[in-house]
N, C-alpha and C positions, 0 to 999 in steps of 0.2 A: 337611499335604498342600495345604490351600488356599493357604497363605502361599507355598509353593514355586510354585504356578501363577501367583499374582499377580506374584511376582518374575521368572518367566519371561516373562509378558506385558509387564511394564514394560521388561525387558531387550530384548525383540524390538521394542518401540515405540521405544526409544532407538537401536537399530541402524537402523531404517527411517528415523528422522529424520536420522541421520548420512548415510545413503546417498542419500536423496531429498529432504531438506529444502531444500537450495539449489534444486533444480529446482522444487519446489512453490512457493517464494517468488518464483521468476522468473516462473512462469506466473501468479501471482496479481497480480503488479505490472507485467507486460508492457505493458499498454495505456498506462500512465502514461508510459512511455519513448518512445514514438513520436510524432513531430511529427504534428499533426492533418492537415497537408497530405499525409502519407504513408499514412494509414489506409485510403484506398480505392484505392490503387495496384494496378494489375493487370499493367502492363509493368515490365521491369526499370528500377530507379531508381538515381540517383547520391546517395549520402547522406554525412553526416558523423556519425561515431560519437564521442560525447563520454564521456571517462572521468574519474572523480574523483581519479585518481592517474596518475603517470608509468608508462606500459606498459613491461613487459619483453618480452623476445623471445617468450615463451609467449603473451602476449595478441595480439602482432602476427600470429604464426602462426595463432592461432585465429580471428582476424578475417578473415584471408585466405581462410578456408573459405567465407565468406558472399558474397564479392564480390572485385572486382579492386582490389588495394591501389593507391592513387594518391597516397600521400604524406601529409603533415601539413597541417592547416589552421590556420596562424598559430602555434599552440603544439603542444608535443609530446603533449598529451593529447587532441587532436582528430584523429582519423583519417579520411581520405578513402577511401571505398569506391565503386566504379563497378559498374554492372550488377548490382545487388542484386535478385534476384527476389522477388516477393511472399512466397513461402515462406520464403526465407532472411531476409527482413526480420522475418517473425514469429519465427523461430528465433533471430535476433540479439537481438531485444527481450526475449527470455526469459533472457538472460544476466544474472545478478544483478549482475555488475561493470561492466555498461554503465549509465552514468547516463542518457543519453538519446540518441535518433537524430534527426538534423535533416536536412531536405531540403537538398541541396547547391545552391548557386546555378548 
């Protein structure tokens, strides 16, 4: 009986990790992704989102939720977003597949 409860608990933990693990890692590592110049921003900012891979349509569509898409910055894996609010900047930094967020010149 006790073994069955332990297996159920382990199973529930694995399901929770599958469902929420990526979000938890994103929250834990978000501060390291934001350029220090953007940490105290209160007004909408223009940013460059750097990815460690070539983005596909899914990634581009997802990034458009956080600001106005303004093209690429020199390479295909550097996406320019304009008018990113402070709340969206925080949410953007929690995406695990975003390598870093830089302030746009």
